MARVEXMI-730448 format. One line per field, with one value per residue: chain; residue number from 1; x, y, z of N, C-alpha, C in turn. Coordinates in Angstrom, 3 decimals. Layout:
<atoms>
unit: A;... $
pos: NUM;... $
n_x: X;... $
n_y: Y;... $
n_z: Z;... $
ca_x: X;... $
ca_y: Y;... $
ca_z: Z;... $
c_x: X;... $
c_y: Y;... $
c_z: Z;... $
</atoms>
This chain:
<atoms>
unit: A;A;A;A;A;A;A;A;A;A;A;A;A;A;A;A;A;A;A;A;A;A;A;A;A;A;A;A;A;A;A;A;A;A;A;A;A;A;A;A;A;A;A;A;A;A;A;A;A;A;A;A;A;A;A;A;A;A;A;A;A;A;A;A;A;A;A;A;A;A;A;A;A;A;A;A;A;A;A;A;A;A;A;A;A;A;A;A;A;A;A;A;A;A;A;A;A;A;A;A;A;A;A;A;A;A;A;A;A;A;A;A;A;A;A;A;A;A;A;A;A;A;A;A;A;A;A;A;A;A;A;A;A;A;A;A;A;A;A;A;A;A;A;A;A;A;A;A;A;A;A;A;A;A;A;A;A;A;A;A;A;A;A;A;A;A;A;A;A;A;A;A;A;A;A;A;A;A;A;A;A;A;A;A;A;A;A;A;A;A;A;A;A;A;A;A;A;A;A;A;A;A;A;A;A;A;A;A;A;A;A;A;A;A;A;A;A;A;A;A;A;A;A;A;A;A;A;A;A;A;A;A;A;A;A;A;A;A;A;A;A;A;A;A;A;A;A;A;A;A;A;A;A;A;A;A;A;A;A;A;A;A;A;A;A;A;A;A;A;A;A $
pos: 1;2;3;4;5;6;7;8;9;10;11;12;13;14;15;16;17;18;19;20;21;22;23;24;25;26;27;28;29;30;31;32;33;34;35;36;37;38;39;40;41;42;43;44;45;46;47;48;49;50;51;52;53;54;55;56;57;58;59;60;61;62;63;64;65;66;67;68;69;70;71;72;73;74;75;76;77;78;79;80;81;82;83;84;85;86;87;88;89;90;91;92;93;94;95;96;97;98;99;100;101;102;103;104;105;106;107;108;109;110;111;112;113;114;115;116;117;118;119;120;121;122;123;124;125;126;127;128;129;130;131;132;133;134;135;136;137;138;139;140;141;142;143;144;145;146;147;148;149;150;151;152;153;154;155;156;157;158;159;160;161;162;163;164;165;166;167;168;169;170;171;172;173;174;175;176;177;178;179;180;181;182;183;184;185;186;187;188;189;190;191;192;193;194;195;196;197;198;199;200;201;202;203;204;205;206;207;208;209;210;211;212;213;214;215;216;217;218;219;220;221;222;223;224;225;226;227;228;229;230;231;232;233;234;235;236;237;238;239;240;241;242;243;244;245;246;247;248;249;250;251;252;253;254;255;256;257;258;259;260;261;262;263;264;265;266;267;268;269;270;271 $
n_x: 111.575;109.141;106.320;104.515;102.639;101.646;100.540;98.782;95.717;93.441;89.929;88.094;89.834;90.613;88.169;87.816;89.919;89.199;86.847;85.057;85.515;88.077;89.706;90.078;92.464;95.195;98.524;100.681;103.170;105.784;107.953;110.927;109.997;107.388;104.094;102.512;99.923;99.199;96.816;95.425;94.436;95.795;98.444;98.383;97.953;100.186;102.748;105.135;104.454;104.498;104.455;106.007;108.246;108.779;110.934;110.765;109.284;109.213;107.025;105.062;106.410;106.925;107.160;106.076;103.902;103.572;101.913;103.723;105.465;108.525;110.158;111.867;110.941;108.943;110.072;110.648;113.188;114.613;117.765;120.736;122.081;120.106;117.561;114.894;111.612;109.321;106.020;103.700;100.262;99.869;101.619;104.249;107.481;109.687;113.079;114.925;117.709;118.275;119.790;119.831;117.121;116.880;118.407;119.007;120.238;121.569;120.340;116.913;114.274;110.751;107.415;104.841;101.508;98.292;95.800;92.393;90.877;92.271;92.899;95.416;96.489;95.427;97.537;97.478;95.098;92.115;93.401;94.369;95.588;98.918;98.621;97.464;99.717;103.074;106.451;108.743;111.565;113.862;116.617;117.665;119.860;122.066;122.391;122.393;119.835;117.560;114.871;113.344;113.289;111.335;108.650;105.156;101.630;101.834;101.422;102.474;105.315;108.141;110.468;113.129;115.335;118.468;118.465;120.182;120.305;117.636;116.959;118.674;118.729;119.141;121.781;124.932;127.541;130.011;132.596;132.290;133.010;134.148;132.649;130.267;129.336;128.912;126.905;124.851;124.215;123.253;121.017;119.451;118.836;117.549;115.878;114.625;112.396;110.289;110.596;111.028;113.595;114.719;112.493;112.655;112.083;109.996;108.207;105.234;104.816;106.141;107.482;109.380;112.914;114.572;113.433;111.094;113.251;116.190;116.498;118.929;119.202;117.438;117.607;119.505;122.854;123.235;120.734;119.462;120.587;119.651;116.924;116.609;117.302;115.327;112.459;110.189;111.278;111.911;109.759;106.796;104.307;101.367;100.381;102.603;104.543;107.051;109.288;112.105;115.548;117.421;120.709;121.276;120.020;120.906;124.067;126.291;128.294;127.127;124.938;126.220;127.323;124.999;123.987;126.004;125.648;123.028;123.601;125.353;123.583;121.801;122.852;122.453;119.945;117.012;114.898 $
n_y: 116.452;115.633;117.526;117.912;119.896;120.833;118.757;116.841;115.179;113.025;113.663;111.445;109.665;111.225;111.472;108.832;108.465;110.106;109.055;106.914;104.204;104.227;103.701;101.057;100.453;98.870;97.736;96.551;94.135;93.011;90.677;88.576;86.152;86.047;87.556;89.755;91.201;93.919;95.172;98.340;98.072;95.776;96.652;98.789;97.394;95.872;94.046;95.494;98.084;101.523;104.762;107.461;110.244;112.678;115.020;118.033;117.038;115.770;115.828;117.380;119.577;120.274;119.414;116.129;113.548;110.063;106.853;104.027;101.407;99.651;99.579;97.552;95.253;94.336;93.482;90.748;88.426;90.183;91.421;93.350;94.168;94.296;95.808;98.060;99.311;101.870;102.503;105.027;106.186;108.063;107.484;108.151;106.875;105.684;104.905;102.686;101.774;98.761;98.553;100.899;100.818;98.521;98.975;99.261;101.114;104.466;106.185;105.459;103.643;103.965;102.758;104.791;104.749;105.646;106.376;105.664;106.717;108.892;110.820;112.038;115.434;117.322;117.636;120.047;122.695;121.282;118.991;115.499;113.615;112.539;109.876;106.555;105.245;105.971;106.465;107.207;108.787;108.482;110.314;110.917;112.144;110.654;108.703;110.071;110.508;111.551;113.880;112.538;109.997;109.721;108.621;109.252;108.363;105.676;102.648;100.234;98.191;96.911;94.339;94.703;94.483;96.323;99.757;100.235;97.758;97.225;99.304;99.899;101.976;104.237;104.394;106.037;106.632;104.040;104.947;107.190;110.057;110.242;112.158;112.247;109.637;109.825;111.704;110.190;108.577;110.568;111.351;109.004;108.969;111.434;112.224;110.174;109.174;110.772;111.310;109.996;108.906;108.864;107.331;105.417;104.050;103.847;105.680;107.659;110.294;112.776;114.602;113.130;113.372;113.524;113.016;114.680;116.448;117.241;119.065;120.373;121.208;123.256;125.132;127.864;129.000;129.549;128.844;126.340;125.307;127.248;126.779;124.196;124.697;126.583;126.382;128.066;130.531;130.911;130.047;131.075;129.416;128.448;125.823;124.272;121.455;120.858;121.479;123.456;122.282;122.454;123.495;121.924;119.570;118.919;119.248;121.818;120.561;118.039;118.898;119.960;117.583;116.169;117.760;117.411;114.699;114.752;116.324;114.673;112.572;113.778;113.458;110.846;109.796;107.760;107.214 $
n_z: 103.937;106.361;107.284;110.089;110.740;108.395;107.191;104.943;104.876;103.329;103.297;103.788;105.085;107.246;108.569;109.282;111.026;113.122;114.021;116.369;115.726;114.869;116.940;117.034;115.914;114.187;114.326;111.954;111.771;109.801;109.744;109.875;110.871;110.052;109.711;112.042;113.907;116.024;118.185;119.278;121.917;122.800;122.778;124.587;126.909;127.110;128.798;129.142;128.664;129.436;131.068;129.493;129.187;126.736;125.802;123.882;121.624;118.290;116.451;117.766;118.685;121.325;124.849;125.563;126.872;126.897;126.691;126.189;124.419;124.638;121.600;120.793;122.049;120.433;118.141;117.246;116.559;114.950;113.943;114.869;112.504;110.618;108.468;108.657;107.861;108.450;107.782;107.129;107.397;105.397;103.368;103.865;104.341;106.428;106.522;108.450;110.236;112.038;114.390;116.273;116.949;118.422;120.622;124.131;125.606;125.739;122.935;122.728;121.324;121.208;120.896;120.804;121.901;121.103;123.387;123.525;125.564;126.355;124.145;121.883;121.186;118.263;115.380;114.116;113.522;112.429;111.652;112.091;114.961;115.987;116.170;115.198;116.192;117.025;116.480;118.797;120.469;123.153;124.333;121.661;120.474;121.118;119.222;116.908;115.812;113.425;112.442;110.484;111.367;113.192;112.687;112.461;112.856;112.163;110.350;109.466;110.158;108.742;107.830;105.664;102.782;102.632;101.443;99.201;97.988;97.334;95.630;93.113;91.286;92.701;93.286;93.278;90.799;90.373;90.667;92.173;94.208;97.656;98.955;97.454;97.883;100.622;100.528;99.418;101.604;103.323;101.866;102.027;104.746;105.254;103.115;101.647;102.913;102.181;99.448;96.127;93.823;90.556;90.097;92.023;95.239;98.174;99.191;98.941;99.259;98.617;95.696;92.941;92.937;90.746;88.290;86.308;86.356;88.186;91.271;91.266;88.717;88.222;90.255;90.621;91.425;94.885;95.635;95.961;98.281;100.053;99.789;100.885;103.503;104.232;102.921;102.562;102.330;99.724;98.210;98.914;100.125;101.364;101.470;101.367;102.273;103.146;105.651;106.833;106.962;109.670;110.861;113.031;112.463;109.895;108.999;107.657;106.213;105.645;104.153;101.906;100.916;100.266;98.163;96.294;95.735;94.591;92.391;90.900;90.368;88.690;86.222;85.830;85.072;85.178;83.025 $
ca_x: 111.246;107.704;105.901;103.251;101.703;101.078;100.355;97.475;95.069;92.174;88.818;87.606;90.787;90.521;86.959;88.042;90.843;88.541;85.677;85.338;86.047;89.512;90.453;90.370;93.608;96.135;99.869;101.094;104.603;106.165;109.323;111.436;109.189;106.030;103.345;101.813;99.220;98.942;95.750;95.644;94.194;96.877;99.666;98.208;98.027;101.428;103.411;106.205;103.942;104.685;104.391;107.326;108.306;109.572;111.170;110.885;108.765;109.390;105.744;104.289;107.268;106.874;107.281;104.888;103.865;102.902;102.011;104.514;106.100;109.854;109.980;112.671;110.183;108.022;110.851;111.137;114.055;115.362;119.162;121.248;122.471;118.943;117.021;113.443;110.918;108.046;105.158;102.611;98.994;99.894;102.630;105.588;108.138;110.960;114.079;115.456;118.623;117.711;120.613;119.329;115.778;117.021;119.261;118.373;121.049;121.724;119.071;116.003;113.058;109.499;106.195;103.790;100.195;97.251;94.763;91.108;90.357;93.058;93.441;96.435;96.003;95.604;98.812;97.149;93.659;91.530;94.226;94.316;96.726;100.045;98.282;97.343;101.020;104.087;107.774;109.407;112.903;114.517;118.033;117.942;121.164;123.091;122.574;122.192;118.513;117.012;113.407;112.692;113.248;110.233;107.404;103.895;100.526;102.436;100.507;103.251;106.766;108.526;111.873;113.445;116.749;118.930;118.037;121.047;119.949;116.276;116.802;119.952;118.629;119.565;123.216;125.826;128.506;130.948;133.800;131.895;133.886;133.697;131.609;129.022;128.883;128.364;125.651;123.860;123.801;122.434;119.751;118.675;118.380;116.756;115.035;113.946;111.114;109.265;110.839;111.680;114.590;114.738;111.353;112.976;111.737;108.681;107.341;104.289;104.508;106.653;107.846;110.659;113.962;115.449;112.629;111.865;114.449;116.775;116.521;120.216;119.105;116.604;117.976;120.809;123.671;123.108;119.318;119.055;120.985;118.711;115.610;116.618;117.323;114.084;111.708;109.255;112.003;111.958;108.429;105.824;103.180;100.757;100.169;103.891;104.650;108.442;109.915;113.539;116.495;118.342;122.078;121.290;119.552;121.721;125.194;126.699;129.042;126.168;124.148;127.075;127.424;123.716;123.895;126.922;124.972;121.947;124.221;125.784;122.429;121.135;123.410;122.194;118.483;116.453;113.618 $
ca_y: 116.251;115.666;118.599;117.516;120.996;121.067;117.383;116.732;113.877;113.029;113.786;110.161;109.122;112.045;111.083;107.517;108.595;110.794;108.296;105.943;102.946;104.357;103.216;99.651;100.473;97.759;97.896;95.305;93.880;92.006;90.371;87.323;85.032;86.152;88.768;89.803;92.461;94.314;96.166;99.396;97.530;94.849;97.402;99.556;96.465;95.100;94.041;96.483;99.425;102.439;106.195;108.039;111.679;112.989;116.459;118.586;116.044;116.232;116.118;118.405;120.734;120.592;118.225;115.282;112.345;108.993;105.464;103.480;100.091;99.630;98.991;96.333;94.085;93.911;93.123;89.379;87.874;91.216;91.514;94.722;94.503;94.303;97.095;98.110;100.465;102.199;103.121;105.774;106.172;108.982;107.079;108.423;105.576;105.942;103.833;102.636;100.690;98.079;98.630;101.817;100.421;97.421;99.379;99.550;102.158;105.612;106.466;104.318;103.783;103.545;102.898;105.458;104.220;106.605;105.788;106.280;107.450;110.122;111.047;113.059;116.637;117.400;118.216;121.423;122.863;120.514;117.819;114.450;113.539;111.735;108.477;105.783;104.761;106.990;106.034;108.316;108.451;109.107;110.567;110.666;112.676;109.638;107.905;110.992;110.242;112.744;113.992;111.561;108.721;109.827;108.539;109.201;107.705;104.462;101.530;99.011;98.145;95.700;94.005;94.790;94.585;97.706;100.594;100.068;96.495;97.296;100.350;100.223;103.240;105.329;104.324;106.877;105.894;103.222;105.725;108.453;110.513;109.959;113.134;111.811;108.462;110.322;112.364;109.139;108.212;111.685;111.250;107.898;109.298;112.649;112.547;109.033;108.939;111.556;111.455;109.001;109.447;107.937;106.434;104.397;104.398;103.362;106.745;108.286;111.548;113.946;114.381;112.540;114.397;113.478;112.907;114.874;117.269;117.374;120.457;120.994;121.721;124.466;126.100;128.443;129.546;128.952;128.798;125.031;125.248;128.096;126.128;123.090;125.286;127.305;126.398;129.183;131.771;131.030;129.815;131.280;128.587;127.953;124.381;123.585;120.472;120.630;122.490;123.553;121.439;123.314;122.991;120.886;118.346;118.668;120.170;122.389;119.525;117.061;119.545;119.992;116.212;115.849;118.470;116.741;113.460;115.102;116.826;113.536;111.774;114.495;112.908;109.398;109.651;106.489;107.683 $
ca_z: 105.346;106.571;108.168;110.691;110.828;107.076;106.754;104.322;104.954;102.621;104.230;104.288;106.038;108.453;109.282;109.886;112.154;114.222;114.431;117.428;115.207;114.623;118.087;116.801;115.003;114.288;113.797;111.312;111.732;108.815;110.121;109.307;111.332;109.536;110.017;113.325;114.124;117.407;118.295;120.272;123.260;123.150;123.044;125.822;128.047;127.013;130.113;129.247;128.388;130.559;130.800;129.223;128.903;125.552;125.679;122.528;120.683;116.914;115.802;118.473;118.977;122.757;125.675;125.505;127.697;126.173;127.112;125.086;124.555;124.017;120.280;120.692;122.524;119.374;116.951;117.432;115.524;114.231;114.345;114.734;111.139;109.729;108.020;108.795;107.289;109.086;106.789;107.728;106.673;104.251;102.400;104.397;104.564;107.092;106.474;109.810;110.601;113.202;115.603;117.297;117.380;119.374;121.736;125.423;126.231;124.844;122.270;122.888;120.526;121.830;120.117;121.565;121.526;121.469;124.224;123.189;126.719;126.475;122.794;121.727;120.490;116.813;114.966;113.758;113.399;111.340;111.341;113.110;115.878;115.506;116.371;116.449;116.650;116.751;116.919;119.483;120.963;124.301;124.074;120.241;120.080;121.366;118.005;115.787;115.238;112.801;112.456;109.614;112.078;114.156;111.912;113.192;112.147;111.606;110.142;109.234;110.319;108.017;107.624;104.237;102.423;102.629;100.321;98.029;97.337;96.804;94.624;92.470;90.540;93.586;93.531;92.475;89.984;91.155;90.944;92.810;95.288;99.016;99.286;96.813;98.613;101.893;100.182;99.255;102.960;103.808;101.141;102.593;106.096;105.369;101.964;101.039;103.568;101.487;98.020;95.281;92.903;89.405;90.250;93.022;96.603;98.580;99.657;98.022;99.960;97.908;94.297;92.558;92.952;89.574;87.074;85.069;86.549;89.519;91.735;90.928;87.351;88.113;91.281;90.291;92.515;96.212;95.980;96.437;99.692;100.786;99.775;101.836;104.841;104.522;101.667;102.439;102.006;98.260;97.661;99.979;99.727;102.606;101.438;101.308;103.353;103.523;106.491;106.614;107.698;110.407;110.973;114.051;111.813;108.706;109.074;106.374;105.490;105.133;103.105;100.723;100.393;99.642;96.891;95.365;95.310;93.673;91.144;90.091;89.932;87.593;84.978;85.858;85.094;84.764;82.508 $
c_x: 109.748;107.340;104.570;102.227;101.046;100.759;98.939;96.949;93.746;91.030;88.253;88.539;90.734;89.302;87.132;88.926;90.153;87.339;86.033;85.938;87.543;90.333;90.717;91.540;94.495;97.462;100.287;102.609;104.868;107.654;109.712;110.581;107.764;105.381;102.633;101.144;98.996;97.834;96.137;95.502;95.319;98.148;99.548;98.328;99.275;102.159;104.543;105.740;104.091;104.567;105.810;107.189;109.228;109.751;111.270;110.476;108.790;108.074;105.033;105.096;107.161;107.041;105.968;105.049;103.052;102.870;102.625;105.118;107.502;109.761;110.721;111.883;109.229;108.749;111.483;111.979;114.857;116.766;119.683;121.636;121.323;118.493;115.506;112.888;109.601;107.215;103.978;101.371;99.012;100.937;104.046;106.229;109.536;111.856;114.856;116.447;118.159;118.484;120.086;117.926;115.835;117.770;118.443;119.170;121.241;120.383;118.182;114.694;111.855;108.368;105.140;102.439;99.127;96.119;93.427;90.499;91.078;93.703;94.460;95.862;96.204;96.950;98.653;95.638;93.126;92.304;94.046;95.512;97.862;99.775;97.779;98.671;102.107;105.413;108.512;110.718;113.213;116.008;118.405;119.323;122.283;123.358;122.328;120.887;117.934;115.492;112.695;112.601;112.263;108.902;106.168;102.808;101.013;101.376;101.240;104.705;107.206;110.032;112.133;114.949;117.168;118.538;118.862;120.732;118.573;116.157;118.154;119.921;119.028;121.076;123.987;126.789;129.507;132.203;133.479;132.833;133.311;132.590;130.266;128.465;128.278;127.029;124.518;123.333;122.904;121.050;118.869;118.069;117.358;115.737;114.143;112.607;109.971;109.374;111.365;112.757;114.770;113.604;111.530;112.690;110.327;107.719;106.431;103.913;104.926;107.056;109.192;111.706;114.923;114.676;111.373;113.149;114.896;116.692;117.852;120.198;118.286;116.783;119.377;121.537;123.478;121.652;118.860;119.407;120.007;117.338;115.551;116.611;115.969;113.248;110.815;109.958;112.101;110.588;107.414;104.525;102.558;100.565;101.470;104.078;106.084;108.959;111.415;114.331;117.504;119.736;122.187;120.874;120.481;122.854;125.510;127.470;128.096;125.314;124.948;127.211;126.138;123.594;124.835;126.315;123.875;122.492;124.693;124.602;121.641;121.642;123.186;120.693;118.083;115.035;112.688 $
c_y: 116.451;116.729;118.246;118.630;121.306;119.747;117.236;115.319;113.976;113.004;112.441;109.534;109.885;111.655;109.748;107.604;109.194;110.028;107.314;104.655;102.990;103.793;101.713;99.524;99.265;98.139;96.553;95.231;92.761;91.741;89.007;86.126;85.040;87.454;88.632;91.167;92.676;95.369;97.225;98.831;96.604;95.601;98.216;98.669;95.587;95.147;95.055;97.897;100.292;103.885;106.716;109.530;111.897;114.504;116.859;117.574;116.601;116.620;117.305;119.643;121.200;119.295;117.451;114.087;111.287;107.720;104.734;102.134;100.176;98.913;97.668;95.100;93.549;93.343;91.745;88.927;88.884;91.315;92.940;95.115;94.557;95.733;97.026;99.362;100.648;102.997;103.772;105.757;107.037;108.616;107.421;107.092;105.809;104.714;103.845;101.485;100.080;98.345;99.636;101.461;99.342;97.816;99.645;100.585;103.286;105.995;105.232;104.602;103.222;103.662;103.506;105.033;105.189;105.887;106.440;107.071;108.777;110.426;112.176;114.286;116.527;118.026;119.675;121.496;122.101;119.279;116.751;114.543;112.766;110.246;107.806;105.281;105.715;106.503;107.245;107.834;109.181;109.203;110.354;111.132;111.641;108.776;108.748;110.682;111.554;112.749;112.959;110.187;108.750;109.692;108.471;108.635;106.419;103.362;100.198;99.221;96.841;95.579;93.953;94.698;96.046;98.441;100.338;98.777;96.568;98.240;100.728;101.520;104.442;105.420;105.323;106.011;105.168;103.997;107.072;108.781;110.133;110.913;112.720;110.589;108.860;111.005;111.370;108.695;109.298;111.634;110.156;108.285;110.426;112.892;111.398;108.737;109.665;111.474;110.169;109.707;108.413;106.913;105.396;104.909;103.934;104.474;107.264;109.676;112.781;113.607;113.691;113.650;114.312;113.443;113.770;115.690;117.226;118.829;121.147;121.588;123.002;125.455;126.608;128.885;128.786;128.736;127.423;124.868;126.059;127.432;124.991;123.610;125.905;127.424;127.612;130.510;131.986;130.901;129.909;130.603;127.968;126.443;123.585;122.674;120.265;121.769;122.528;122.555;122.360;122.705;121.913;119.539;117.937;119.693;120.743;121.369;118.510;117.643;119.616;118.618;115.801;116.502;117.847;115.431;113.774;115.595;115.669;112.742;112.469;114.002;111.396;109.138;108.276;106.762;106.505 $
c_z: 105.549;107.576;108.791;110.713;109.495;106.391;106.219;104.445;104.208;103.625;104.684;105.313;107.342;109.265;109.983;111.104;113.370;114.757;115.535;116.929;114.978;115.772;117.995;115.837;115.247;113.667;113.217;111.267;110.730;108.996;109.577;109.691;110.836;109.960;111.359;113.437;115.614;117.400;119.323;121.684;123.701;123.519;124.327;127.060;128.010;128.364;130.259;128.893;129.635;130.107;130.579;128.925;127.706;125.466;124.201;121.459;119.258;116.262;116.439;118.861;120.431;123.538;125.655;126.444;126.957;127.008;125.934;125.460;123.966;122.673;120.149;121.110;121.453;118.164;117.092;116.249;114.740;114.811;114.130;113.311;110.159;109.405;108.070;108.123;108.035;108.092;107.487;106.841;105.420;103.208;102.783;104.758;105.116;107.037;107.794;109.986;111.914;114.485;116.632;117.790;118.452;120.641;123.006;126.212;125.234;124.254;122.380;122.162;121.276;120.812;121.031;121.010;122.014;122.204;123.879;124.336;126.931;125.125;122.779;121.025;118.983;116.511;114.568;113.634;112.185;110.948;112.419;114.045;115.231;115.642;115.107;117.023;116.163;117.314;117.494;120.102;122.260;123.981;122.601;119.795;120.261;120.140;116.754;115.050;114.701;112.814;111.594;110.268;113.252;113.394;112.811;112.277;111.461;111.475;110.002;109.661;109.676;107.848;106.124;104.023;102.482;101.345;99.070;97.274;96.683;95.619;93.999;91.670;91.391;93.729;92.675;91.677;90.871;91.531;91.595;93.971;96.646;99.434;98.692;97.528;99.962;101.656;99.969;100.622;103.560;103.165;101.744;103.936;106.107;104.256;101.514;101.694;102.873;99.973;97.384;94.465;91.802;89.497;91.325;94.427;96.908;98.980;98.541;98.547;99.168;96.488;94.124;92.456;91.764;88.255;87.234;85.248;88.006;89.964;91.464;89.524;87.256;89.263;90.973;91.555;93.813;96.610;96.457;97.909;100.543;100.876;100.796;103.270;105.208;103.254;101.491;102.153;100.503;97.623;98.792;99.575;100.971;102.638;101.386;102.513;103.830;104.394;106.213;107.442;108.375;110.432;112.049;113.463;110.685;108.703;107.698;105.537;104.865;104.015;101.811;100.087;99.680;98.271;95.857;94.855;94.294;92.343;90.279;89.546;88.806;86.232;84.874;85.941;84.572;84.275;82.199 $
</atoms>
């Protein structure tokens, strides 16, 4: 899971983000009809852009107000059964089923756009903001939207094949139990945005979770479960970027399914 408060950005990139020229940011969309870029100015003046309130914002951990565009209005030609990926400046790559992104009821996705006249606060001291573009949600609980589906510092949104088709090295055995199959779904939603497994995945943010070793191979007893819940309780490391997954984000059942998936994949290494 990505931690905005411990999010590392290379100094040249940080300087670029903080410089005036950064306000000429562009969001690139790669959809079925081709590529399209939207500038900050174009999005701020979009006819459907409006002020929205986001309670308990995931990146800022408090209530926030944004000028934002309904994401569905930018996704020309995308169908509910499609699969999208939002890529951030740091290599974070959120896998997103299209259906909730297109919904206009219940959970609703918005692209928040940072206004150069009213820049957003830094995520932490010495860090940039969540801009220039940030995917935020109203009523996220209506579609069980997790923290990994709130990518910030977004640079690209692209239409892709589903994860299982793009990365067969992630697939559990054909005869895997229902729990392992469910664990694969949990992995896609909560882990794949930061981590690869068997070298498969698009993220460049965190380490591979199977090569050279799965965490199920070096965490004894219940320590892996404890680590996922609260990494700093096992490894006190100020530079650590992974926060814990609370029970509200990842239930005990889902956590158990994830561990079963990782355990099986430890025997299915793709070296």
